[in-house]
Structure formats: C-alpha cells, structure tokens
mmCIF file as Biopython writes it, N, C-alpha, C and O atoms, coordinates in Angstrom:
data_model
#
loop_
_atom_site.group_PDB
_atom_site.id
_atom_site.type_symbol
_atom_site.label_atom_id
_atom_site.label_alt_id
_atom_site.label_comp_id
_atom_site.label_asym_id
_atom_site.label_entity_id
_atom_site.label_seq_id
_atom_site.pdbx_PDB_ins_code
_atom_site.Cartn_x
_atom_site.Cartn_y
_atom_site.Cartn_z
_atom_site.occupancy
_atom_site.B_iso_or_equiv
_atom_site.auth_seq_id
_atom_site.auth_asym_id
_atom_site.pdbx_PDB_model_num
ATOM 1   N N  . UNK A ? 1  ? -49.389 206.442 78.334  1.0 0.0 1  A 1 
ATOM 2   C CA . UNK A ? 1  ? -48.911 207.834 77.992  1.0 0.0 1  A 1 
ATOM 3   C C  . UNK A ? 1  ? -49.378 208.013 76.700  1.0 0.0 1  A 1 
ATOM 4   O O  . UNK A ? 1  ? -49.464 207.142 75.834  1.0 0.0 1  A 1 
ATOM 5   N N  . UNK A ? 2  ? -49.865 209.923 76.554  1.0 0.0 2  A 1 
ATOM 6   C CA . UNK A ? 2  ? -50.104 210.393 74.940  1.0 0.0 2  A 1 
ATOM 7   C C  . UNK A ? 2  ? -49.224 211.012 74.366  1.0 0.0 2  A 1 
ATOM 8   O O  . UNK A ? 2  ? -48.212 211.354 74.978  1.0 0.0 2  A 1 
ATOM 9   N N  . UNK A ? 3  ? -49.377 211.248 73.282  1.0 0.0 3  A 1 
ATOM 10  C CA . UNK A ? 3  ? -48.436 211.745 72.134  1.0 0.0 3  A 1 
ATOM 11  C C  . UNK A ? 3  ? -48.887 213.214 71.994  1.0 0.0 3  A 1 
ATOM 12  O O  . UNK A ? 3  ? -49.930 213.569 71.444  1.0 0.0 3  A 1 
ATOM 13  N N  . UNK A ? 4  ? -47.890 214.089 72.609  1.0 0.0 4  A 1 
ATOM 14  C CA . UNK A ? 4  ? -48.321 215.861 72.749  1.0 0.0 4  A 1 
ATOM 15  C C  . UNK A ? 4  ? -48.776 216.101 71.221  1.0 0.0 4  A 1 
ATOM 16  O O  . UNK A ? 4  ? -49.768 216.786 70.972  1.0 0.0 4  A 1 
ATOM 17  N N  . UNK A ? 5  ? -48.000 215.504 70.217  1.0 0.0 5  A 1 
ATOM 18  C CA . UNK A ? 5  ? -48.864 215.861 68.807  1.0 0.0 5  A 1 
ATOM 19  C C  . UNK A ? 5  ? -49.959 215.747 68.246  1.0 0.0 5  A 1 
ATOM 20  O O  . UNK A ? 5  ? -50.482 216.474 67.401  1.0 0.0 5  A 1 
ATOM 21  N N  . UNK A ? 6  ? -50.421 214.538 68.865  1.0 0.0 6  A 1 
ATOM 22  C CA . UNK A ? 6  ? -51.939 213.779 68.548  1.0 0.0 6  A 1 
ATOM 23  C C  . UNK A ? 6  ? -53.101 214.687 68.910  1.0 0.0 6  A 1 
ATOM 24  O O  . UNK A ? 6  ? -54.132 214.850 68.258  1.0 0.0 6  A 1 
ATOM 25  N N  . UNK A ? 7  ? -52.728 215.303 70.167  1.0 0.0 7  A 1 
ATOM 26  C CA . UNK A ? 7  ? -53.802 216.310 71.008  1.0 0.0 7  A 1 
ATOM 27  C C  . UNK A ? 7  ? -53.484 217.793 70.491  1.0 0.0 7  A 1 
ATOM 28  O O  . UNK A ? 7  ? -54.327 218.489 69.926  1.0 0.0 7  A 1 
ATOM 29  N N  . UNK A ? 8  ? -52.380 218.128 70.707  1.0 0.0 8  A 1 
ATOM 30  C CA . UNK A ? 8  ? -51.821 219.580 70.285  1.0 0.0 8  A 1 
ATOM 31  C C  . UNK A ? 8  ? -52.050 220.569 71.576  1.0 0.0 8  A 1 
ATOM 32  O O  . UNK A ? 8  ? -51.406 221.616 71.636  1.0 0.0 8  A 1 
ATOM 33  N N  . UNK A ? 9  ? -52.728 220.310 72.326  1.0 0.0 9  A 1 
ATOM 34  C CA . UNK A ? 9  ? -52.810 220.916 73.485  1.0 0.0 9  A 1 
ATOM 35  C C  . UNK A ? 9  ? -54.177 220.485 74.298  1.0 0.0 9  A 1 
ATOM 36  O O  . UNK A ? 9  ? -54.821 219.483 73.988  1.0 0.0 9  A 1 
ATOM 37  N N  . UNK A ? 10 ? -54.549 221.392 75.409  1.0 0.0 10 A 1 
ATOM 38  C CA . UNK A ? 10 ? -55.364 221.228 76.205  1.0 0.0 10 A 1 
ATOM 39  C C  . UNK A ? 10 ? -56.469 222.533 76.556  1.0 0.0 10 A 1 
ATOM 40  O O  . UNK A ? 10 ? -55.888 223.610 76.681  1.0 0.0 10 A 1 
ATOM 41  N N  . UNK A ? 11 ? -57.865 222.579 76.719  1.0 0.0 11 A 1 
ATOM 42  C CA . UNK A ? 11 ? -58.409 223.593 76.247  1.0 0.0 11 A 1 
ATOM 43  C C  . UNK A ? 11 ? -58.309 224.102 77.918  1.0 0.0 11 A 1 
ATOM 44  O O  . UNK A ? 11 ? -58.205 223.356 78.891  1.0 0.0 11 A 1 
ATOM 45  N N  . UNK A ? 12 ? -58.372 225.540 77.913  1.0 0.0 12 A 1 
ATOM 46  C CA . UNK A ? 12 ? -58.500 226.268 78.998  1.0 0.0 12 A 1 
ATOM 47  C C  . UNK A ? 12 ? -59.906 226.731 79.152  1.0 0.0 12 A 1 
ATOM 48  O O  . UNK A ? 12 ? -60.365 227.650 78.474  1.0 0.0 12 A 1 
ATOM 49  N N  . UNK A ? 13 ? -60.713 225.957 80.226  1.0 0.0 13 A 1 
ATOM 50  C CA . UNK A ? 13 ? -61.928 226.235 80.802  1.0 0.0 13 A 1 
ATOM 51  C C  . UNK A ? 13 ? -62.124 227.288 81.474  1.0 0.0 13 A 1 
ATOM 52  O O  . UNK A ? 13 ? -61.275 227.537 82.330  1.0 0.0 13 A 1 
ATOM 53  N N  . UNK A ? 14 ? -63.038 228.038 81.350  1.0 0.0 14 A 1 
ATOM 54  C CA . UNK A ? 14 ? -63.674 228.965 81.928  1.0 0.0 14 A 1 
ATOM 55  C C  . UNK A ? 14 ? -63.148 230.492 81.831  1.0 0.0 14 A 1 
ATOM 56  O O  . UNK A ? 14 ? -62.887 231.262 82.755  1.0 0.0 14 A 1 
ATOM 57  N N  . UNK A ? 15 ? -63.057 230.731 80.214  1.0 0.0 15 A 1 
ATOM 58  C CA . UNK A ? 15 ? -62.816 231.619 79.882  1.0 0.0 15 A 1 
ATOM 59  C C  . UNK A ? 15 ? -64.093 231.833 78.813  1.0 0.0 15 A 1 
ATOM 60  O O  . UNK A ? 15 ? -64.810 230.906 78.438  1.0 0.0 15 A 1 
ATOM 61  N N  . UNK A ? 16 ? -64.233 233.154 78.417  1.0 0.0 16 A 1 
ATOM 62  C CA . UNK A ? 16 ? -65.218 233.364 77.658  1.0 0.0 16 A 1 
ATOM 63  C C  . UNK A ? 16 ? -64.809 233.405 76.259  1.0 0.0 16 A 1 
ATOM 64  O O  . UNK A ? 16 ? -64.734 234.462 75.634  1.0 0.0 16 A 1 
ATOM 65  N N  . UNK A ? 17 ? -64.544 232.267 75.768  1.0 0.0 17 A 1 
ATOM 66  C CA . UNK A ? 17 ? -64.069 232.194 74.290  1.0 0.0 17 A 1 
ATOM 67  C C  . UNK A ? 17 ? -63.507 230.748 74.094  1.0 0.0 17 A 1 
ATOM 68  O O  . UNK A ? 17 ? -63.971 229.865 74.814  1.0 0.0 17 A 1 
ATOM 69  N N  . UNK A ? 18 ? -62.423 230.398 73.061  1.0 0.0 18 A 1 
ATOM 70  C CA . UNK A ? 18 ? -61.811 229.239 73.010  1.0 0.0 18 A 1 
ATOM 71  C C  . UNK A ? 18 ? -60.632 229.289 73.300  1.0 0.0 18 A 1 
ATOM 72  O O  . UNK A ? 18 ? -60.022 230.176 72.703  1.0 0.0 18 A 1 
ATOM 73  N N  . UNK A ? 19 ? -59.890 228.516 74.179  1.0 0.0 19 A 1 
ATOM 74  C CA . UNK A ? 19 ? -58.559 228.750 74.398  1.0 0.0 19 A 1 
ATOM 75  C C  . UNK A ? 19 ? -57.652 227.516 74.508  1.0 0.0 19 A 1 
ATOM 76  O O  . UNK A ? 19 ? -57.700 226.866 75.552  1.0 0.0 19 A 1 
ATOM 77  N N  . UNK A ? 20 ? -56.841 227.144 73.530  1.0 0.0 20 A 1 
ATOM 78  C CA . UNK A ? 20 ? -55.998 225.797 73.806  1.0 0.0 20 A 1 
ATOM 79  C C  . UNK A ? 20 ? -54.733 226.314 73.965  1.0 0.0 20 A 1 
ATOM 80  O O  . UNK A ? 20 ? -54.147 227.097 73.217  1.0 0.0 20 A 1 
ATOM 81  N N  . UNK A ? 21 ? -54.170 225.576 75.499  1.0 0.0 21 A 1 
ATOM 82  C CA . UNK A ? 21 ? -53.063 225.726 75.780  1.0 0.0 21 A 1 
ATOM 83  C C  . UNK A ? 21 ? -52.031 224.629 75.032  1.0 0.0 21 A 1 
ATOM 84  O O  . UNK A ? 21 ? -52.400 223.466 74.870  1.0 0.0 21 A 1 
ATOM 85  N N  . UNK A ? 22 ? -50.898 225.026 74.654  1.0 0.0 22 A 1 
ATOM 86  C CA . UNK A ? 22 ? -49.904 224.098 74.247  1.0 0.0 22 A 1 
ATOM 87  C C  . UNK A ? 22 ? -48.803 224.486 74.367  1.0 0.0 22 A 1 
ATOM 88  O O  . UNK A ? 22 ? -48.616 225.697 74.486  1.0 0.0 22 A 1 
ATOM 89  N N  . UNK A ? 23 ? -47.664 223.527 74.372  1.0 0.0 23 A 1 
ATOM 90  C CA . UNK A ? 23 ? -46.450 223.823 74.788  1.0 0.0 23 A 1 
ATOM 91  C C  . UNK A ? 23 ? -45.630 224.529 73.836  1.0 0.0 23 A 1 
ATOM 92  O O  . UNK A ? 23 ? -45.718 224.370 72.618  1.0 0.0 23 A 1 
ATOM 93  N N  . UNK A ? 24 ? -44.742 225.398 74.481  1.0 0.0 24 A 1 
ATOM 94  C CA . UNK A ? 24 ? -44.177 226.303 73.552  1.0 0.0 24 A 1 
ATOM 95  C C  . UNK A ? 24 ? -43.238 225.716 72.513  1.0 0.0 24 A 1 
ATOM 96  O O  . UNK A ? 24 ? -42.946 226.401 71.532  1.0 0.0 24 A 1 
ATOM 97  N N  . UNK A ? 25 ? -42.834 224.709 72.636  1.0 0.0 25 A 1 
ATOM 98  C CA . UNK A ? 25 ? -41.894 223.882 71.581  1.0 0.0 25 A 1 
ATOM 99  C C  . UNK A ? 25 ? -42.824 222.972 70.803  1.0 0.0 25 A 1 
ATOM 100 O O  . UNK A ? 25 ? -42.384 221.930 70.319  1.0 0.0 25 A 1 
ATOM 101 N N  . UNK A ? 26 ? -44.022 223.305 70.673  1.0 0.0 26 A 1 
ATOM 102 C CA . UNK A ? 26 ? -44.923 222.090 70.111  1.0 0.0 26 A 1 
ATOM 103 C C  . UNK A ? 26 ? -44.439 222.008 68.736  1.0 0.0 26 A 1 
ATOM 104 O O  . UNK A ? 26 ? -43.904 222.990 68.223  1.0 0.0 26 A 1 
ATOM 105 N N  . UNK A ? 27 ? -44.603 220.782 68.026  1.0 0.0 27 A 1 
ATOM 106 C CA . UNK A ? 27 ? -44.314 220.670 66.478  1.0 0.0 27 A 1 
ATOM 107 C C  . UNK A ? 27 ? -45.352 221.531 65.784  1.0 0.0 27 A 1 
ATOM 108 O O  . UNK A ? 27 ? -46.279 222.079 66.380  1.0 0.0 27 A 1 
ATOM 109 N N  . UNK A ? 28 ? -45.142 221.604 64.559  1.0 0.0 28 A 1 
ATOM 110 C CA . UNK A ? 28 ? -46.287 221.992 63.563  1.0 0.0 28 A 1 
ATOM 111 C C  . UNK A ? 28 ? -47.558 221.038 63.459  1.0 0.0 28 A 1 
ATOM 112 O O  . UNK A ? 28 ? -48.671 221.484 63.178  1.0 0.0 28 A 1 
ATOM 113 N N  . UNK A ? 29 ? -47.319 219.732 63.698  1.0 0.0 29 A 1 
ATOM 114 C CA . UNK A ? 29 ? -48.262 218.617 63.669  1.0 0.0 29 A 1 
ATOM 115 C C  . UNK A ? 29 ? -49.329 218.965 65.036  1.0 0.0 29 A 1 
ATOM 116 O O  . UNK A ? 29 ? -50.558 218.949 64.967  1.0 0.0 29 A 1 
ATOM 117 N N  . UNK A ? 30 ? -48.479 219.293 66.328  1.0 0.0 30 A 1 
ATOM 118 C CA . UNK A ? 30 ? -49.341 219.426 67.220  1.0 0.0 30 A 1 
ATOM 119 C C  . UNK A ? 30 ? -49.829 220.813 67.373  1.0 0.0 30 A 1 
ATOM 120 O O  . UNK A ? 30 ? -50.614 220.874 68.319  1.0 0.0 30 A 1 
ATOM 121 N N  . UNK A ? 31 ? -49.631 222.048 66.733  1.0 0.0 31 A 1 
ATOM 122 C CA . UNK A ? 31 ? -50.230 223.206 66.306  1.0 0.0 31 A 1 
ATOM 123 C C  . UNK A ? 31 ? -51.388 222.929 65.492  1.0 0.0 31 A 1 
ATOM 124 O O  . UNK A ? 31 ? -52.486 223.373 65.829  1.0 0.0 31 A 1 
ATOM 125 N N  . UNK A ? 32 ? -51.282 222.420 64.731  1.0 0.0 32 A 1 
ATOM 126 C CA . UNK A ? 32 ? -52.515 221.887 63.713  1.0 0.0 32 A 1 
ATOM 127 C C  . UNK A ? 32 ? -53.526 221.386 64.162  1.0 0.0 32 A 1 
ATOM 128 O O  . UNK A ? 32 ? -54.683 221.728 63.913  1.0 0.0 32 A 1 
ATOM 129 N N  . UNK A ? 33 ? -53.065 220.303 65.052  1.0 0.0 33 A 1 
ATOM 130 C CA . UNK A ? 33 ? -54.089 219.580 65.943  1.0 0.0 33 A 1 
ATOM 131 C C  . UNK A ? 33 ? -54.909 220.382 66.991  1.0 0.0 33 A 1 
ATOM 132 O O  . UNK A ? 33 ? -56.097 220.122 67.187  1.0 0.0 33 A 1 
ATOM 133 N N  . UNK A ? 34 ? -54.186 221.456 67.726  1.0 0.0 34 A 1 
ATOM 134 C CA . UNK A ? 34 ? -54.575 222.314 68.410  1.0 0.0 34 A 1 
ATOM 135 C C  . UNK A ? 34 ? -55.526 223.080 67.850  1.0 0.0 34 A 1 
ATOM 136 O O  . UNK A ? 34 ? -56.559 223.275 68.490  1.0 0.0 34 A 1 
ATOM 137 N N  . UNK A ? 35 ? -55.371 223.605 66.666  1.0 0.0 35 A 1 
ATOM 138 C CA . UNK A ? 35 ? -56.298 224.343 65.879  1.0 0.0 35 A 1 
ATOM 139 C C  . UNK A ? 35 ? -57.565 223.471 65.717  1.0 0.0 35 A 1 
ATOM 140 O O  . UNK A ? 35 ? -58.710 223.909 65.830  1.0 0.0 35 A 1 
ATOM 141 N N  . UNK A ? 36 ? -57.263 222.287 65.460  1.0 0.0 36 A 1 
ATOM 142 C CA . UNK A ? 36 ? -58.309 221.458 65.166  1.0 0.0 36 A 1 
ATOM 143 C C  . UNK A ? 36 ? -59.298 221.048 66.365  1.0 0.0 36 A 1 
ATOM 144 O O  . UNK A ? 36 ? -60.459 220.706 66.136  1.0 0.0 36 A 1 
ATOM 145 N N  . UNK A ? 37 ? -58.841 221.098 67.455  1.0 0.0 37 A 1 
ATOM 146 C CA . UNK A ? 37 ? -59.324 221.025 68.591  1.0 0.0 37 A 1 
ATOM 147 C C  . UNK A ? 37 ? -60.210 222.467 68.956  1.0 0.0 37 A 1 
ATOM 148 O O  . UNK A ? 37 ? -61.363 222.501 69.386  1.0 0.0 37 A 1 
ATOM 149 N N  . UNK A ? 38 ? -59.476 223.434 68.704  1.0 0.0 38 A 1 
ATOM 150 C CA . UNK A ? 38 ? -60.392 224.405 69.030  1.0 0.0 38 A 1 
ATOM 151 C C  . UNK A ? 38 ? -61.531 224.665 67.790  1.0 0.0 38 A 1 
ATOM 152 O O  . UNK A ? 38 ? -62.651 225.128 68.003  1.0 0.0 38 A 1 
ATOM 153 N N  . UNK A ? 39 ? -61.117 224.352 66.717  1.0 0.0 39 A 1 
ATOM 154 C CA . UNK A ? 39 ? -62.503 224.231 66.020  1.0 0.0 39 A 1 
ATOM 155 C C  . UNK A ? 39 ? -63.614 223.234 66.222  1.0 0.0 39 A 1 
ATOM 156 O O  . UNK A ? 39 ? -64.789 223.398 65.893  1.0 0.0 39 A 1 
ATOM 157 N N  . UNK A ? 40 ? -63.228 222.461 66.651  1.0 0.0 40 A 1 
ATOM 158 C CA . UNK A ? 40 ? -64.371 221.165 67.379  1.0 0.0 40 A 1 
ATOM 159 C C  . UNK A ? 40 ? -65.022 221.849 68.520  1.0 0.0 40 A 1 
ATOM 160 O O  . UNK A ? 40 ? -66.244 221.769 68.652  1.0 0.0 40 A 1 
ATOM 161 N N  . UNK A ? 41 ? -64.159 222.634 69.500  1.0 0.0 41 A 1 
ATOM 162 C CA . UNK A ? 41 ? -64.607 223.011 70.615  1.0 0.0 41 A 1 
ATOM 163 C C  . UNK A ? 41 ? -66.133 224.189 70.005  1.0 0.0 41 A 1 
ATOM 164 O O  . UNK A ? 41 ? -67.206 224.385 70.574  1.0 0.0 41 A 1 
ATOM 165 N N  . UNK A ? 42 ? -65.705 224.660 68.911  1.0 0.0 42 A 1 
ATOM 166 C CA . UNK A ? 42 ? -66.833 225.676 68.388  1.0 0.0 42 A 1 
ATOM 167 C C  . UNK A ? 42 ? -67.778 225.074 68.101  1.0 0.0 42 A 1 
ATOM 168 O O  . UNK A ? 42 ? -68.889 225.430 68.494  1.0 0.0 42 A 1 
ATOM 169 N N  . UNK A ? 43 ? -67.579 223.937 67.293  1.0 0.0 43 A 1 
ATOM 170 C CA . UNK A ? 43 ? -68.650 223.300 66.456  1.0 0.0 43 A 1 
ATOM 171 C C  . UNK A ? 43 ? -69.464 222.487 67.457  1.0 0.0 43 A 1 
ATOM 172 O O  . UNK A ? 43 ? -70.639 222.240 67.186  1.0 0.0 43 A 1 
ATOM 173 N N  . UNK A ? 44 ? -68.903 222.041 68.631  1.0 0.0 44 A 1 
ATOM 174 C CA . UNK A ? 44 ? -69.707 221.332 69.608  1.0 0.0 44 A 1 
ATOM 175 C C  . UNK A ? 44 ? -70.377 222.419 70.756  1.0 0.0 44 A 1 
ATOM 176 O O  . UNK A ? 44 ? -71.003 221.956 71.710  1.0 0.0 44 A 1 
ATOM 177 N N  . UNK A ? 45 ? -70.221 223.721 70.612  1.0 0.0 45 A 1 
ATOM 178 C CA . UNK A ? 45 ? -70.545 224.784 71.195  1.0 0.0 45 A 1 
ATOM 179 C C  . UNK A ? 45 ? -70.293 224.435 72.660  1.0 0.0 45 A 1 
ATOM 180 O O  . UNK A ? 45 ? -71.242 224.553 73.435  1.0 0.0 45 A 1 
ATOM 181 N N  . UNK A ? 46 ? -69.245 224.063 73.066  1.0 0.0 46 A 1 
ATOM 182 C CA . UNK A ? 46 ? -68.543 223.770 74.442  1.0 0.0 46 A 1 
ATOM 183 C C  . UNK A ? 46 ? -69.036 224.615 75.495  1.0 0.0 46 A 1 
ATOM 184 O O  . UNK A ? 46 ? -69.653 224.228 76.487  1.0 0.0 46 A 1 
ATOM 185 N N  . UNK A ? 47 ? -68.586 226.295 75.088  1.0 0.0 47 A 1 
ATOM 186 C CA . UNK A ? 47 ? -68.839 227.089 76.314  1.0 0.0 47 A 1 
ATOM 187 C C  . UNK A ? 47 ? -70.143 227.405 76.322  1.0 0.0 47 A 1 
ATOM 188 O O  . UNK A ? 47 ? -70.538 227.925 77.366  1.0 0.0 47 A 1 
ATOM 189 N N  . UNK A ? 48 ? -71.202 227.189 75.164  1.0 0.0 48 A 1 
ATOM 190 C CA . UNK A ? 48 ? -72.547 227.307 75.647  1.0 0.0 48 A 1 
ATOM 191 C C  . UNK A ? 48 ? -73.067 226.357 76.638  1.0 0.0 48 A 1 
ATOM 192 O O  . UNK A ? 48 ? -73.765 226.680 77.599  1.0 0.0 48 A 1 
ATOM 193 N N  . UNK A ? 49 ? -72.705 225.221 76.363  1.0 0.0 49 A 1 
ATOM 194 C CA . UNK A ? 49 ? -72.927 223.980 77.041  1.0 0.0 49 A 1 
ATOM 195 C C  . UNK A ? 49 ? -72.601 224.024 78.774  1.0 0.0 49 A 1 
ATOM 196 O O  . UNK A ? 49 ? -73.245 223.585 79.727  1.0 0.0 49 A 1 
ATOM 197 N N  . UNK A ? 50 ? -71.348 224.735 78.686  1.0 0.0 50 A 1 
ATOM 198 C CA . UNK A ? 50 ? -70.672 225.112 80.187  1.0 0.0 50 A 1 
ATOM 199 C C  . UNK A ? 50 ? -71.591 226.083 80.855  1.0 0.0 50 A 1 
ATOM 200 O O  . UNK A ? 50 ? -72.021 225.904 81.994  1.0 0.0 50 A 1 
ATOM 201 N N  . UNK A ? 51 ? -71.916 227.251 80.013  1.0 0.0 51 A 1 
ATOM 202 C CA . UNK A ? 51 ? -72.568 228.174 80.485  1.0 0.0 51 A 1 
ATOM 203 C C  . UNK A ? 51 ? -73.872 227.712 81.174  1.0 0.0 51 A 1 
ATOM 204 O O  . UNK A ? 51 ? -74.257 228.050 82.294  1.0 0.0 51 A 1 
ATOM 205 N N  . UNK A ? 52 ? -74.545 226.793 80.214  1.0 0.0 52 A 1 
ATOM 206 C CA . UNK A ? 52 ? -75.823 226.369 80.870  1.0 0.0 52 A 1 
ATOM 207 C C  . UNK A ? 52 ? -76.091 225.474 82.046  1.0 0.0 52 A 1 
ATOM 208 O O  . UNK A ? 52 ? -77.115 225.399 82.726  1.0 0.0 52 A 1 
ATOM 209 N N  . UNK A ? 53 ? -74.751 224.689 82.165  1.0 0.0 53 A 1 
ATOM 210 C CA . UNK A ? 53 ? -74.828 223.673 83.393  1.0 0.0 53 A 1 
ATOM 211 C C  . UNK A ? 53 ? -74.147 224.509 84.481  1.0 0.0 53 A 1 
ATOM 212 O O  . UNK A ? 53 ? -73.784 223.902 85.489  1.0 0.0 53 A 1 
ATOM 213 N N  . UNK A ? 54 ? -73.895 226.038 84.389  1.0 0.0 54 A 1 
ATOM 214 C CA . UNK A ? 54 ? -73.261 226.555 85.297  1.0 0.0 54 A 1 
ATOM 215 C C  . UNK A ? 54 ? -74.767 227.446 86.062  1.0 0.0 54 A 1 
ATOM 216 O O  . UNK A ? 54 ? -74.963 227.744 87.241  1.0 0.0 54 A 1 
ATOM 217 N N  . UNK A ? 55 ? -75.558 227.658 84.940  1.0 0.0 55 A 1 
ATOM 218 C CA . UNK A ? 55 ? -76.629 228.382 85.395  1.0 0.0 55 A 1 
ATOM 219 C C  . UNK A ? 55 ? -77.733 227.284 85.926  1.0 0.0 55 A 1 
ATOM 220 O O  . UNK A ? 55 ? -78.684 227.636 86.625  1.0 0.0 55 A 1 
ATOM 221 N N  . UNK A ? 56 ? -77.547 226.105 85.582  1.0 0.0 56 A 1 
ATOM 222 C CA . UNK A ? 56 ? -78.563 224.958 86.165  1.0 0.0 56 A 1 
ATOM 223 C C  . UNK A ? 56 ? -77.831 224.517 87.410  1.0 0.0 56 A 1 
ATOM 224 O O  . UNK A ? 56 ? -78.570 223.954 88.217  1.0 0.0 56 A 1 
ATOM 225 N N  . UNK A ? 57 ? -76.617 224.625 87.758  1.0 0.0 57 A 1 
ATOM 226 C CA . UNK A ? 57 ? -76.430 224.625 89.149  1.0 0.0 57 A 1 
ATOM 227 C C  . UNK A ? 57 ? -76.823 225.638 89.852  1.0 0.0 57 A 1 
ATOM 228 O O  . UNK A ? 57 ? -77.583 225.358 90.779  1.0 0.0 57 A 1 
ATOM 229 N N  . UNK A ? 58 ? -76.573 226.631 89.721  1.0 0.0 58 A 1 
ATOM 230 C CA . UNK A ? 58 ? -76.943 227.919 90.423  1.0 0.0 58 A 1 
ATOM 231 C C  . UNK A ? 58 ? -78.672 227.931 90.826  1.0 0.0 58 A 1 
ATOM 232 O O  . UNK A ? 58 ? -79.080 228.269 91.937  1.0 0.0 58 A 1 
ATOM 233 N N  . UNK A ? 59 ? -79.512 227.519 89.759  1.0 0.0 59 A 1 
ATOM 234 C CA . UNK A ? 59 ? -80.653 227.414 89.860  1.0 0.0 59 A 1 
ATOM 235 C C  . UNK A ? 59 ? -81.162 226.522 90.994  1.0 0.0 59 A 1 
ATOM 236 O O  . UNK A ? 59 ? -82.098 226.804 91.743  1.0 0.0 59 A 1 
ATOM 237 N N  . UNK A ? 60 ? -80.537 225.578 91.016  1.0 0.0 60 A 1 
ATOM 238 C CA . UNK A ? 60 ? -80.450 224.250 91.600  1.0 0.0 60 A 1 
ATOM 239 C C  . UNK A ? 60 ? -80.574 224.511 93.195  1.0 0.0 60 A 1 
ATOM 240 O O  . UNK A ? 60 ? -81.428 224.280 94.051  1.0 0.0 60 A 1 
ATOM 241 N N  . UNK A ? 61 ? -79.072 225.212 93.156  1.0 0.0 61 A 1 
ATOM 242 C CA . UNK A ? 61 ? -78.581 225.592 94.674  1.0 0.0 61 A 1 
ATOM 243 C C  . UNK A ? 61 ? -79.426 226.474 95.333  1.0 0.0 61 A 1 
ATOM 244 O O  . UNK A ? 61 ? -79.763 226.283 96.502  1.0 0.0 61 A 1 
ATOM 245 N N  . UNK A ? 62 ? -79.793 227.418 94.680  1.0 0.0 62 A 1 
ATOM 246 C CA . UNK A ? 62 ? -80.745 228.664 94.925  1.0 0.0 62 A 1 
ATOM 247 C C  . UNK A ? 62 ? -82.105 227.839 95.537  1.0 0.0 62 A 1 
ATOM 248 O O  . UNK A ? 62 ? -82.573 228.250 96.599  1.0 0.0 62 A 1 
ATOM 249 N N  . UNK A ? 63 ? -82.701 226.738 94.900  1.0 0.0 63 A 1 
ATOM 250 C CA . UNK A ? 63 ? -83.921 226.153 95.553  1.0 0.0 63 A 1 
ATOM 251 C C  . UNK A ? 63 ? -83.640 225.304 96.452  1.0 0.0 63 A 1 
ATOM 252 O O  . UNK A ? 63 ? -84.588 224.910 97.131  1.0 0.0 63 A 1 
ATOM 253 N N  . UNK A ? 64 ? -82.234 224.745 96.750  1.0 0.0 64 A 1 
ATOM 254 C CA . UNK A ? 64 ? -82.222 223.747 97.638  1.0 0.0 64 A 1 
ATOM 255 C C  . UNK A ? 64 ? -82.414 224.241 99.183  1.0 0.0 64 A 1 
ATOM 256 O O  . UNK A ? 64 ? -81.974 225.357 99.460  1.0 0.0 64 A 1 
ATOM 257 N N  . UNK A ? 65 ? -83.009 223.515 100.145 1.0 0.0 65 A 1 
ATOM 258 C CA . UNK A ? 65 ? -83.235 223.972 101.489 1.0 0.0 65 A 1 
ATOM 259 C C  . UNK A ? 65 ? -81.823 224.230 101.962 1.0 0.0 65 A 1 
ATOM 260 O O  . UNK A ? 65 ? -80.763 223.676 101.670 1.0 0.0 65 A 1 
ATOM 261 N N  . UNK A ? 66 ? -82.116 225.242 102.788 1.0 0.0 66 A 1 
ATOM 262 C CA . UNK A ? 66 ? -80.862 225.881 103.724 1.0 0.0 66 A 1 
ATOM 263 C C  . UNK A ? 66 ? -80.065 224.839 104.404 1.0 0.0 66 A 1 
ATOM 264 O O  . UNK A ? 66 ? -80.794 223.920 104.777 1.0 0.0 66 A 1 
ATOM 265 N N  . UNK A ? 67 ? -78.821 224.668 104.693 1.0 0.0 67 A 1 
ATOM 266 C CA . UNK A ? 67 ? -78.355 223.848 105.541 1.0 0.0 67 A 1 
ATOM 267 C C  . UNK A ? 67 ? -78.338 222.533 105.031 1.0 0.0 67 A 1 
ATOM 268 O O  . UNK A ? 67 ? -77.720 221.727 105.727 1.0 0.0 67 A 1 
ATOM 269 N N  . UNK A ? 68 ? -78.749 222.195 104.209 1.0 0.0 68 A 1 
ATOM 270 C CA . UNK A ? 68 ? -78.473 220.884 103.380 1.0 0.0 68 A 1 
ATOM 271 C C  . UNK A ? 68 ? -78.075 220.680 102.006 1.0 0.0 68 A 1 
ATOM 272 O O  . UNK A ? 68 ? -77.917 219.540 101.572 1.0 0.0 68 A 1 
#
C-alpha cells in the first residue's frame, strides 16, 4: 500500500498542460508533494514526450499495410 501523502496525487494524462489530481481531504504534505510532482512533470517535459509518441504511433499506423 502506498502513502497518499508521499505522492500527493496522480497525473491526469491527455490534457494540454500539467494536472495532478489529489484527494479533497489531502494533507498539507500531500499538497506540497502534488506540486512537486507537477514541477517534475514540467522539468522532464512529460507532455512533449507524450505528444511525440502519439505522433510516432500515428505515423507508423498510417504506414502499416491495410488489414494487418
């Protein structure tokens, strides 16, 4: 089992930005760690990586033979 305060929340992927979802009753420590997670997501350029992988997938899918 994980400690909710340790992580603070989970990222909401698929949005054009950084969004960390946390419980409404989060402690101050959890909120601090959720903010830390958001900062790390920006530092590691999570969204640009996701966008690049989606583009790569679509390119590969378009190049694949039909029916296969």
